[in-house]
mmCIF file of the N, C-alpha and C atoms, coordinates in Angstrom:
data_MODEL
# 
_entry.id   MODEL 
# 
loop_
_atom_site.group_PDB 
_atom_site.id 
_atom_site.type_symbol 
_atom_site.label_atom_id 
_atom_site.label_alt_id 
_atom_site.label_comp_id 
_atom_site.label_asym_id 
_atom_site.label_entity_id 
_atom_site.label_seq_id 
_atom_site.pdbx_PDB_ins_code 
_atom_site.Cartn_x 
_atom_site.Cartn_y 
_atom_site.Cartn_z 
_atom_site.occupancy 
_atom_site.B_iso_or_equiv 
_atom_site.pdbx_formal_charge 
_atom_site.auth_seq_id 
_atom_site.auth_comp_id 
_atom_site.auth_asym_id 
_atom_site.auth_atom_id 
_atom_site.pdbx_PDB_model_num 
ATOM 1   N N  . MET A 1 1  ? 38.386 36.511 -14.364 1.00 0.00 ? 1  MET A N  1 
ATOM 2   C CA . MET A 1 1  ? 38.124 36.120 -15.767 1.00 0.00 ? 1  MET A CA 1 
ATOM 3   C C  . MET A 1 1  ? 36.856 36.864 -16.253 1.00 0.00 ? 1  MET A C  1 
ATOM 4   N N  . VAL A 1 2  ? 36.931 37.391 -17.425 1.00 0.00 ? 2  VAL A N  1 
ATOM 5   C CA . VAL A 1 2  ? 35.781 38.149 -18.012 1.00 0.00 ? 2  VAL A CA 1 
ATOM 6   C C  . VAL A 1 2  ? 35.115 37.284 -19.040 1.00 0.00 ? 2  VAL A C  1 
ATOM 7   N N  . SER A 1 3  ? 33.808 37.212 -18.995 1.00 0.00 ? 3  SER A N  1 
ATOM 8   C CA . SER A 1 3  ? 33.043 36.344 -19.949 1.00 0.00 ? 3  SER A CA 1 
ATOM 9   C C  . SER A 1 3  ? 32.555 37.221 -21.104 1.00 0.00 ? 3  SER A C  1 
ATOM 10  N N  . ASN A 1 4  ? 32.533 36.642 -22.296 1.00 0.00 ? 4  ASN A N  1 
ATOM 11  C CA . ASN A 1 4  ? 31.996 37.299 -23.471 1.00 0.00 ? 4  ASN A CA 1 
ATOM 12  C C  . ASN A 1 4  ? 30.493 37.067 -23.619 1.00 0.00 ? 4  ASN A C  1 
ATOM 13  N N  . TYR A 1 5  ? 29.927 36.318 -22.691 1.00 0.00 ? 5  TYR A N  1 
ATOM 14  C CA . TYR A 1 5  ? 28.519 35.949 -22.798 1.00 0.00 ? 5  TYR A CA 1 
ATOM 15  C C  . TYR A 1 5  ? 27.688 36.815 -21.857 1.00 0.00 ? 5  TYR A C  1 
ATOM 16  N N  . PRO A 1 6  ? 26.517 37.351 -22.397 1.00 0.00 ? 6  PRO A N  1 
ATOM 17  C CA . PRO A 1 6  ? 25.750 38.167 -21.509 1.00 0.00 ? 6  PRO A CA 1 
ATOM 18  C C  . PRO A 1 6  ? 25.108 37.352 -20.358 1.00 0.00 ? 6  PRO A C  1 
ATOM 19  N N  . ALA A 1 7  ? 24.920 38.026 -19.230 1.00 0.00 ? 7  ALA A N  1 
ATOM 20  C CA . ALA A 1 7  ? 24.449 37.337 -18.045 1.00 0.00 ? 7  ALA A CA 1 
ATOM 21  C C  . ALA A 1 7  ? 23.028 36.751 -18.305 1.00 0.00 ? 7  ALA A C  1 
ATOM 22  N N  . SER A 1 8  ? 22.300 37.277 -19.229 1.00 0.00 ? 8  SER A N  1 
ATOM 23  C CA . SER A 1 8  ? 20.925 36.794 -19.475 1.00 0.00 ? 8  SER A CA 1 
ATOM 24  C C  . SER A 1 8  ? 20.899 35.644 -20.390 1.00 0.00 ? 8  SER A C  1 
ATOM 25  N N  . GLN A 1 9  ? 22.068 35.226 -20.975 1.00 0.00 ? 9  GLN A N  1 
ATOM 26  C CA . GLN A 1 9  ? 22.091 34.100 -21.905 1.00 0.00 ? 9  GLN A CA 1 
ATOM 27  C C  . GLN A 1 9  ? 21.746 32.813 -21.140 1.00 0.00 ? 9  GLN A C  1 
ATOM 28  N N  . LYS A 1 10 ? 20.799 32.068 -21.683 1.00 0.00 ? 10 LYS A N  1 
ATOM 29  C CA . LYS A 1 10 ? 20.424 30.802 -21.006 1.00 0.00 ? 10 LYS A CA 1 
ATOM 30  C C  . LYS A 1 10 ? 21.410 29.710 -21.483 1.00 0.00 ? 10 LYS A C  1 
ATOM 31  N N  . LEU A 1 11 ? 22.103 29.154 -20.496 1.00 0.00 ? 11 LEU A N  1 
ATOM 32  C CA . LEU A 1 11 ? 23.153 28.142 -20.786 1.00 0.00 ? 11 LEU A CA 1 
ATOM 33  C C  . LEU A 1 11 ? 22.676 26.708 -20.750 1.00 0.00 ? 11 LEU A C  1 
ATOM 34  N N  . TRP A 1 12 ? 21.436 26.518 -20.242 1.00 0.00 ? 12 TRP A N  1 
ATOM 35  C CA . TRP A 1 12 ? 20.938 25.148 -20.155 1.00 0.00 ? 12 TRP A CA 1 
ATOM 36  C C  . TRP A 1 12 ? 19.438 25.120 -20.421 1.00 0.00 ? 12 TRP A C  1 
ATOM 37  N N  . LYS A 1 13 ? 18.938 23.978 -20.840 1.00 0.00 ? 13 LYS A N  1 
ATOM 38  C CA . LYS A 1 13 ? 17.482 23.814 -21.033 1.00 0.00 ? 13 LYS A CA 1 
ATOM 39  C C  . LYS A 1 13 ? 17.178 22.319 -20.820 1.00 0.00 ? 13 LYS A C  1 
ATOM 40  N N  . VAL A 1 14 ? 15.887 22.061 -20.582 1.00 0.00 ? 14 VAL A N  1 
ATOM 41  C CA . VAL A 1 14 ? 15.465 20.671 -20.418 1.00 0.00 ? 14 VAL A CA 1 
ATOM 42  C C  . VAL A 1 14 ? 14.962 20.174 -21.802 1.00 0.00 ? 14 VAL A C  1 
ATOM 43  N N  . VAL A 1 15 ? 15.475 19.042 -22.217 1.00 0.00 ? 15 VAL A N  1 
ATOM 44  C CA . VAL A 1 15 ? 15.102 18.445 -23.479 1.00 0.00 ? 15 VAL A CA 1 
ATOM 45  C C  . VAL A 1 15 ? 14.567 17.056 -23.252 1.00 0.00 ? 15 VAL A C  1 
ATOM 46  N N  . GLN A 1 16 ? 13.712 16.589 -24.140 1.00 0.00 ? 16 GLN A N  1 
ATOM 47  C CA . GLN A 1 16 ? 13.165 15.228 -24.008 1.00 0.00 ? 16 GLN A CA 1 
ATOM 48  C C  . GLN A 1 16 ? 13.691 14.404 -25.146 1.00 0.00 ? 16 GLN A C  1 
ATOM 49  N N  . GLU A 1 17 ? 14.100 13.208 -24.819 1.00 0.00 ? 17 GLU A N  1 
ATOM 50  C CA . GLU A 1 17 ? 14.558 12.238 -25.835 1.00 0.00 ? 17 GLU A CA 1 
ATOM 51  C C  . GLU A 1 17 ? 13.909 10.899 -25.483 1.00 0.00 ? 17 GLU A C  1 
ATOM 52  N N  . ARG A 1 18 ? 13.075 10.392 -26.318 1.00 0.00 ? 18 ARG A N  1 
ATOM 53  C CA . ARG A 1 18 ? 12.316 9.182  -26.062 1.00 0.00 ? 18 ARG A CA 1 
ATOM 54  C C  . ARG A 1 18 ? 11.495 9.363  -24.783 1.00 0.00 ? 18 ARG A C  1 
ATOM 55  N N  . ASP A 1 19 ? 11.767 8.537  -23.749 1.00 0.00 ? 19 ASP A N  1 
ATOM 56  C CA . ASP A 1 19 ? 10.988 8.643  -22.516 1.00 0.00 ? 19 ASP A CA 1 
ATOM 57  C C  . ASP A 1 19 ? 11.728 9.341  -21.392 1.00 0.00 ? 19 ASP A C  1 
ATOM 58  N N  . ASN A 1 20 ? 12.926 9.871  -21.668 1.00 0.00 ? 20 ASN A N  1 
ATOM 59  C CA . ASN A 1 20 ? 13.762 10.513 -20.637 1.00 0.00 ? 20 ASN A CA 1 
ATOM 60  C C  . ASN A 1 20 ? 13.900 11.990 -20.913 1.00 0.00 ? 20 ASN A C  1 
ATOM 61  N N  . PHE A 1 21 ? 14.067 12.754 -19.817 1.00 0.00 ? 21 PHE A N  1 
ATOM 62  C CA . PHE A 1 21 ? 14.381 14.167 -19.890 1.00 0.00 ? 21 PHE A CA 1 
ATOM 63  C C  . PHE A 1 21 ? 15.813 14.416 -19.492 1.00 0.00 ? 21 PHE A C  1 
ATOM 64  N N  . TYR A 1 22 ? 16.457 15.362 -20.118 1.00 0.00 ? 22 TYR A N  1 
ATOM 65  C CA . TYR A 1 22 ? 17.846 15.714 -19.830 1.00 0.00 ? 22 TYR A CA 1 
ATOM 66  C C  . TYR A 1 22 ? 18.008 17.222 -19.679 1.00 0.00 ? 22 TYR A C  1 
ATOM 67  N N  . TYR A 1 23 ? 18.933 17.623 -18.823 1.00 0.00 ? 23 TYR A N  1 
ATOM 68  C CA . TYR A 1 23 ? 19.432 19.004 -18.798 1.00 0.00 ? 23 TYR A CA 1 
ATOM 69  C C  . TYR A 1 23 ? 20.532 19.035 -19.885 1.00 0.00 ? 23 TYR A C  1 
ATOM 70  N N  . GLU A 1 24 ? 20.345 19.946 -20.850 1.00 0.00 ? 24 GLU A N  1 
ATOM 71  C CA . GLU A 1 24 ? 21.335 20.065 -21.910 1.00 0.00 ? 24 GLU A CA 1 
ATOM 72  C C  . GLU A 1 24 ? 22.092 21.370 -21.671 1.00 0.00 ? 24 GLU A C  1 
ATOM 73  N N  . ILE A 1 25 ? 23.346 21.297 -21.463 1.00 0.00 ? 25 ILE A N  1 
ATOM 74  C CA . ILE A 1 25 ? 24.193 22.455 -21.146 1.00 0.00 ? 25 ILE A CA 1 
ATOM 75  C C  . ILE A 1 25 ? 24.959 22.889 -22.370 1.00 0.00 ? 25 ILE A C  1 
ATOM 76  N N  . LYS A 1 26 ? 24.797 24.173 -22.711 1.00 0.00 ? 26 LYS A N  1 
ATOM 77  C CA . LYS A 1 26 ? 25.492 24.683 -23.909 1.00 0.00 ? 26 LYS A CA 1 
ATOM 78  C C  . LYS A 1 26 ? 26.446 25.824 -23.512 1.00 0.00 ? 26 LYS A C  1 
ATOM 79  N N  . LEU A 1 27 ? 27.504 25.919 -24.257 1.00 0.00 ? 27 LEU A N  1 
ATOM 80  C CA . LEU A 1 27 ? 28.454 27.031 -24.127 1.00 0.00 ? 27 LEU A CA 1 
ATOM 81  C C  . LEU A 1 27 ? 28.862 27.410 -25.542 1.00 0.00 ? 27 LEU A C  1 
ATOM 82  N N  . ALA A 1 28 ? 28.676 28.662 -25.840 1.00 0.00 ? 28 ALA A N  1 
ATOM 83  C CA . ALA A 1 28 ? 28.940 29.192 -27.162 1.00 0.00 ? 28 ALA A CA 1 
ATOM 84  C C  . ALA A 1 28 ? 28.202 28.415 -28.270 1.00 0.00 ? 28 ALA A C  1 
ATOM 85  N N  . GLY A 1 29 ? 26.979 28.013 -27.955 1.00 0.00 ? 29 GLY A N  1 
ATOM 86  C CA . GLY A 1 29 ? 26.167 27.337 -28.929 1.00 0.00 ? 29 GLY A CA 1 
ATOM 87  C C  . GLY A 1 29 ? 26.472 25.895 -29.184 1.00 0.00 ? 29 GLY A C  1 
ATOM 88  N N  . VAL A 1 30 ? 27.407 25.344 -28.358 1.00 0.00 ? 30 VAL A N  1 
ATOM 89  C CA . VAL A 1 30 ? 27.834 23.964 -28.501 1.00 0.00 ? 30 VAL A CA 1 
ATOM 90  C C  . VAL A 1 30 ? 27.365 23.205 -27.241 1.00 0.00 ? 30 VAL A C  1 
ATOM 91  N N  . VAL A 1 31 ? 26.701 22.054 -27.422 1.00 0.00 ? 31 VAL A N  1 
ATOM 92  C CA . VAL A 1 31 ? 26.294 21.211 -26.298 1.00 0.00 ? 31 VAL A CA 1 
ATOM 93  C C  . VAL A 1 31 ? 27.571 20.631 -25.683 1.00 0.00 ? 31 VAL A C  1 
ATOM 94  N N  . ILE A 1 32 ? 27.811 20.875 -24.415 1.00 0.00 ? 32 ILE A N  1 
ATOM 95  C CA . ILE A 1 32 ? 29.022 20.388 -23.787 1.00 0.00 ? 32 ILE A CA 1 
ATOM 96  C C  . ILE A 1 32 ? 28.690 19.238 -22.803 1.00 0.00 ? 32 ILE A C  1 
ATOM 97  N N  . ASP A 1 33 ? 27.433 19.114 -22.388 1.00 0.00 ? 33 ASP A N  1 
ATOM 98  C CA . ASP A 1 33 ? 27.064 18.037 -21.470 1.00 0.00 ? 33 ASP A CA 1 
ATOM 99  C C  . ASP A 1 33 ? 25.567 17.849 -21.455 1.00 0.00 ? 33 ASP A C  1 
ATOM 100 N N  . ARG A 1 34 ? 25.161 16.622 -21.172 1.00 0.00 ? 34 ARG A N  1 
ATOM 101 C CA . ARG A 1 34 ? 23.714 16.323 -21.001 1.00 0.00 ? 34 ARG A CA 1 
ATOM 102 C C  . ARG A 1 34 ? 23.618 15.429 -19.742 1.00 0.00 ? 34 ARG A C  1 
ATOM 103 N N  . ILE A 1 35 ? 22.716 15.882 -18.854 1.00 0.00 ? 35 ILE A N  1 
ATOM 104 C CA . ILE A 1 35 ? 22.565 15.162 -17.564 1.00 0.00 ? 35 ILE A CA 1 
ATOM 105 C C  . ILE A 1 35 ? 21.117 14.744 -17.462 1.00 0.00 ? 35 ILE A C  1 
ATOM 106 N N  . ARG A 1 36 ? 20.918 13.457 -17.135 1.00 0.00 ? 36 ARG A N  1 
ATOM 107 C CA . ARG A 1 36 ? 19.579 12.910 -17.055 1.00 0.00 ? 36 ARG A CA 1 
ATOM 108 C C  . ARG A 1 36 ? 18.836 13.501 -15.862 1.00 0.00 ? 36 ARG A C  1 
ATOM 109 N N  . VAL A 1 37 ? 17.568 13.917 -16.042 1.00 0.00 ? 37 VAL A N  1 
ATOM 110 C CA . VAL A 1 37 ? 16.755 14.415 -14.952 1.00 0.00 ? 37 VAL A CA 1 
ATOM 111 C C  . VAL A 1 37 ? 16.234 13.260 -14.170 1.00 0.00 ? 37 VAL A C  1 
ATOM 112 N N  . ASP A 1 38 ? 16.476 13.230 -12.870 1.00 0.00 ? 38 ASP A N  1 
ATOM 113 C CA . ASP A 1 38 ? 15.980 12.136 -12.006 1.00 0.00 ? 38 ASP A CA 1 
ATOM 114 C C  . ASP A 1 38 ? 14.518 12.353 -11.674 1.00 0.00 ? 38 ASP A C  1 
ATOM 115 N N  . GLU A 1 39 ? 13.884 11.310 -11.055 1.00 0.00 ? 39 GLU A N  1 
ATOM 116 C CA . GLU A 1 39 ? 12.478 11.335 -10.792 1.00 0.00 ? 39 GLU A CA 1 
ATOM 117 C C  . GLU A 1 39 ? 12.044 12.512 -9.851  1.00 0.00 ? 39 GLU A C  1 
ATOM 118 N N  . PRO A 1 40 ? 12.722 12.755 -8.717  1.00 0.00 ? 40 PRO A N  1 
ATOM 119 C CA . PRO A 1 40 ? 12.347 13.903 -7.897  1.00 0.00 ? 40 PRO A CA 1 
ATOM 120 C C  . PRO A 1 40 ? 12.360 15.236 -8.626  1.00 0.00 ? 40 PRO A C  1 
ATOM 121 N N  . ALA A 1 41 ? 13.388 15.439 -9.445  1.00 0.00 ? 41 ALA A N  1 
ATOM 122 C CA . ALA A 1 41 ? 13.510 16.681 -10.243 1.00 0.00 ? 41 ALA A CA 1 
ATOM 123 C C  . ALA A 1 41 ? 12.441 16.738 -11.276 1.00 0.00 ? 41 ALA A C  1 
ATOM 124 N N  . LYS A 1 42 ? 12.153 15.660 -11.908 1.00 0.00 ? 42 LYS A N  1 
ATOM 125 C CA . LYS A 1 42 ? 11.084 15.609 -12.933 1.00 0.00 ? 42 LYS A CA 1 
ATOM 126 C C  . LYS A 1 42 ? 9.743  15.902 -12.332 1.00 0.00 ? 42 LYS A C  1 
ATOM 127 N N  . SER A 1 43 ? 9.434  15.411 -11.126 1.00 0.00 ? 43 SER A N  1 
ATOM 128 C CA . SER A 1 43 ? 8.173  15.696 -10.437 1.00 0.00 ? 43 SER A CA 1 
ATOM 129 C C  . SER A 1 43 ? 8.093  17.227 -10.124 1.00 0.00 ? 43 SER A C  1 
ATOM 130 N N  . TYR A 1 44 ? 9.168  17.789 -9.676  1.00 0.00 ? 44 TYR A N  1 
ATOM 131 C CA . TYR A 1 44 ? 9.203  19.203 -9.335  1.00 0.00 ? 44 TYR A CA 1 
ATOM 132 C C  . TYR A 1 44 ? 8.989  20.059 -10.579 1.00 0.00 ? 44 TYR A C  1 
ATOM 133 N N  . LEU A 1 45 ? 9.661  19.719 -11.707 1.00 0.00 ? 45 LEU A N  1 
ATOM 134 C CA . LEU A 1 45 ? 9.557  20.477 -12.923 1.00 0.00 ? 45 LEU A CA 1 
ATOM 135 C C  . LEU A 1 45 ? 8.139  20.413 -13.468 1.00 0.00 ? 45 LEU A C  1 
ATOM 136 N N  . LYS A 1 46 ? 7.514  19.246 -13.380 1.00 0.00 ? 46 LYS A N  1 
ATOM 137 C CA . LYS A 1 46 ? 6.133  19.074 -13.850 1.00 0.00 ? 46 LYS A CA 1 
ATOM 138 C C  . LYS A 1 46 ? 5.170  19.891 -12.945 1.00 0.00 ? 46 LYS A C  1 
ATOM 139 N N  . LYS A 1 47 ? 5.395  19.895 -11.603 1.00 0.00 ? 47 LYS A N  1 
ATOM 140 C CA . LYS A 1 47 ? 4.580  20.656 -10.703 1.00 0.00 ? 47 LYS A CA 1 
ATOM 141 C C  . LYS A 1 47 ? 4.662  22.143 -10.998 1.00 0.00 ? 47 LYS A C  1 
ATOM 142 N N  . GLU A 1 48 ? 5.844  22.618 -11.358 1.00 0.00 ? 48 GLU A N  1 
ATOM 143 C CA . GLU A 1 48 ? 6.050  24.030 -11.671 1.00 0.00 ? 48 GLU A CA 1 
ATOM 144 C C  . GLU A 1 48 ? 5.645  24.416 -13.079 1.00 0.00 ? 48 GLU A C  1 
ATOM 145 N N  . GLY A 1 49 ? 5.224  23.396 -13.897 1.00 0.00 ? 49 GLY A N  1 
ATOM 146 C CA . GLY A 1 49 ? 4.739  23.657 -15.232 1.00 0.00 ? 49 GLY A CA 1 
ATOM 147 C C  . GLY A 1 49 ? 5.865  23.918 -16.222 1.00 0.00 ? 49 GLY A C  1 
ATOM 148 N N  . LEU A 1 50 ? 7.064  23.374 -15.926 1.00 0.00 ? 50 LEU A N  1 
ATOM 149 C CA . LEU A 1 50 ? 8.191  23.585 -16.812 1.00 0.00 ? 50 LEU A CA 1 
ATOM 150 C C  . LEU A 1 50 ? 8.413  22.439 -17.768 1.00 0.00 ? 50 LEU A C  1 
ATOM 151 N N  . LEU A 1 51 ? 7.662  21.345 -17.639 1.00 0.00 ? 51 LEU A N  1 
ATOM 152 C CA . LEU A 1 51 ? 7.713  20.226 -18.575 1.00 0.00 ? 51 LEU A CA 1 
ATOM 153 C C  . LEU A 1 51 ? 6.427  20.117 -19.291 1.00 0.00 ? 51 LEU A C  1 
# 
């Protein structure tokens, strides 16, 4: 299968809504899923300076 999306296109990002963080997954500019970031992942992302 050949993709029309460049390999460098970012398909996910971390977003904050109220007191929770979510991985927001996009395809062709449309949000297709949101997954809540759990505490261990949140600690790691904060340690790496990504939040």
